[in-house]
N, C-alpha and C positions, 0 to 999 in steps of 0.2 A: 677763554684760557689762551695763555701764551705757549709758543713751542717750548719744547723741553730738549735741552742738549746735554747729554751725559759727557763727562770728559775725564780722561785718566792719562797722566804723564809718564807712566811707568811701562812695565813689560807686559808680555803675553799673559801671564797668569794673573797679574793684577787687573787686566781688563776683563778676564773671564770670570773673576771672583764673584762679581755682582750680577751675573748674567740671569740667574733665577728670579731676582727681584725685579729686574728691568722687565723680564717677560711677563710677570704678574701685573706690574703698573701698565704696561701696553695692553693687557687684556682687560684691565679695569677701565681704563680711559682711552678706547680706541680712536677717538676722534681728535687726539692731540697729535701734532706732527713731531716726530722724534729724531734725534741725531745722536751720533757717538763720535766724540772727538779723541784721538789717541795718535801715537807715532808709530805704531806697528802696521803690519801688512793688513790692508783693508778686509781681507777675506776671513781673519781670525774670529770675528763675530757676524759675519755676513748674513748668517741665518736669522739674525734679530729683525731683519728687514726694516731697519732705520737707517737713515743716510750716514755714510761715512764721512767724516769731517777731519781734515788735517789739523792737529792741535795747534799748529803754528798760526793757523787763520783766526783763532779765537782773540778776543780783545785782551790787550796787554795786561790789563787789571786782573785776569784769571791766571792765578798762580797756583802752585802745588798745594799751598797751605789755605787756600780760599775754599772753603767748604761748599758753600751755596751763594749765588748771586742772580742778579736778575737785571734785565735791560728792558727797554720798551716792549721788546717783541718775544724775548726768549727768557727762560729760566736755565741756570746752568748749574748742574749737579756733579760735584766732584765724587768719583767712585772709588778714590784711592783711599785705603783705610789709614794711610799715614796722616791725613789731614784731620783725622778725628781721634788720634791716638789718646790725648789726655781724658776722652770722655767714654771711650767704649773698649779700650784694651785692659785687661786685668794685670795686676802686677806680675811681672816676669814674661808676659806675652809681647812677641815683637812682630807677629805676622797675622794675617786675617785667617780666622777659622769661621765655621757656620754660626758659632755663638755670638762672636763680637761683631762679625759683619751684619747679623740680624739686629743687633742693637744699634749699628750705625744706621741701618735702612729704616728702622722706626723713627729715627730723627728726620730722615729724608721724607718719608711718608707724611709725616706731620707737617714739614715745610710746604710740601706741594699741596697739602689739603688747605693750609692756611694762606698761602701766597699764590696759588694758582687755580683755586676753586676745584681741585681735584678731589672727589669723594672717595679717597682711597681707605681700604681696610687692610690691615697687616695681620696675618694669622700668628699666634704666638709661638708656633711650632717651627723652628728654623729649617726643619727637614722638608717642609712645605716648598722650600725654595732650592732644593736640589734641581738643577736645570735640566732641561732636555736639549737636544741638538737637532735640527731638521737636516739630516743627512743629504737630502736631495740637493742642497748646495754645494756638496763636496764629491770627490772622486771615489765613491764607494766601490765602483767595480774594480778598481786596482786591489783593494784589500780582499775582495771576494775572489778575485783570480788567484791571488797568492794562497788564500786558505784551501781552494779547491785543488791547487797544484801540490799541496802538501797535506793532504787529508789523511794520509797514512801514518802521520806522526801522532804520538800519543797525546800530544797537547802543545800549546804554545805558552811561553812565558815572555811577557813584555817588559824590558828593563830600560826605563828612561834615565839614561846615564849622562845626559849632557851637563854642562857646568851650571851650576847655580848662580843667580845675579843678585841675590839679596842676603847672602851670607848665611843660608840655612845649614850648611854642612861643609866640611873641608875634604870630604870623600871625592877623589879624582874621577877618571873615566870608567872606573870598576873594571878595568881589563883583566885584572887578576881573578877577581870574583866570577865574571862572566865565563872566562875561559875554564876554571875549576868546575863550575857547575855543568858547563856544557860537555866537558869530558866525562864527567860522572854519569849524567843523565843524557847519554846520546840517542835515546829514543824520543826525547823532547826537542822542540825548536826554541831557541832564544832569540828574540827579536830586539835590537838595540836602537836607540834613537840617535846616537852619535858614534861615528866610526872609531873603532879601537884599533890602533896600529899593531901589528904583528900577532893579530889574533885571526886565524885562518882555519876554522874548522867547518865541517859541511852542514853543522846544524845550528850555526850562528849567522843571521842576516841583519842587515841594517835598513832602517825605514827608508833612507835616502835612495837605496836601490830599488825597493819595492815601488815607491811612488814617483821618484824622479821629478818632483814638483819643487818650485822656489818656496812654498810654504805648505807643509803636510801636517800641521798640528791637529787639525780636525780629522784628517784622514786616520792619524795614528789613533785617535780617540775612537773613531768608528771600528778599527780593527779590534780595539780592546773589548768591544762589546760582543765580538764572536763568541759562540759557544765553546769553541776549542781554545780560546784564549783564558787560561786557568788563573793566571796572576798578573798583576800590575805593580812593578816596582819602581819607586822614583824618590826624588828629593824635595818634594813639595815645590816644584818649580816646572815651568813650561808645559811639555806634552803631558806629564803626569797629571796635572791639574785638570787639564781638558778631559782627562778619562773620568772624571767625577760627575757622571751623568746618571740619570734615574735608572737607566737599563743595568748600570753596574752597581750602583750602591744598594739597590734594593734586590739584587740578585744573590741568593744563598749559595750559588755555584761559583762565586767570584771571591778572590783573595786580593787584597791590598797589602803592600809592604812599604811604609813610608820611613824615609831615611833622613833624619834631620836632628838637630841639637836639642829641640824642645818639643815635647808632645803637643803643645799648644799650636805648633806650626801647622798641625794636620787639621783639616776640615772637620772631622767628627769630634774634635775636642769638646768636652762638656755637652754632648748631645747623645741621646739614646734613641734606638728605634732603627738604626740601619740593619739591613739584611746581609749584606756582605761580611766576610771575615776580615777585619781590619787591624793590622798589625803595625806599631811604631817601634823603630829601632833607633836607640840614641847613639849607638856606637859608630865609630868612624874608621876602625881597623879591618883590614881584608878579612882576617880569620873570624871575627864576630858576625861581620856582615854575611859572609859566605856561609856561616852555620845557621843563621837565621833563615835566609832563603831556602837553604838546604832542607831545613825542618818543615818549611811550608810545603815544598814539593813533595818531600817523603811522607808526610802525614797530613790527612785532610781534617780541618776543624770545622766545628759548627760555630756560627756567629753567636757572640755574646750581646749583640745589639749596640755595642759602643766600642770605641777605640781600646786596644789592648797594648800595653807596652810590654814588649817581649825581650829587650836587652837595651 
């Protein structure tokens, strides 16, 4: 069998989206040598325990739209769903969700079986591939310290308010939303992944201050798994996507609030069986977004087992 090099020329969330399937392939074929080529910080999927490769070092023939390729020693697997658009995305879909990603990976499993003698079996249930993260690779002590220092708070609400990089939504830094919620619910802590100017309240914190790292995307995800982190809000981008780990998705005490222009942008679209309460908000105005998050904080809901469009 040849080595396998996964590669992705896009952003943090794009690299993360295929993590569960890669973990499964590595479990099923542990004797193969694996690498992951991308242009982001090497630590974003460091716990996959496969060699980090700078994407620029790959053969020039490997481009964004090349799905699968092979050299004398290596099979190259493109993990960017944009290379498979015409075959795996349903009408109206523009981004990866667990359903269309699963379709994409079924093609990849078949290719590896036929062209690299890898006896792979794919489970028909996409939820099988909700990933885990080996937190021992990351600075979990910093999140633990923060939660211990604020154990008197009623709970935490994580808001991934950074800019999107794939046109998921026109919502900005959410400063007005965050400020309004923090003023109303001053017994809760609001943790934001991007600094918001002119917002200075004692119950608003920023992950850059908590961690002080050059890349904290997995540390943020670890913080989201804490029992006192009650909800995770984001724009289907960056840190928000990294919070989609098994500890959260199958946790009946966790709430997700997804903010983007299409429900199909959210990972659970067209899947059933999740345990968390997962909300999707299409709105982009301050008033509606605030109202949606407010309702989640004010009233606890039981999971319906699938994504729920709320506004």
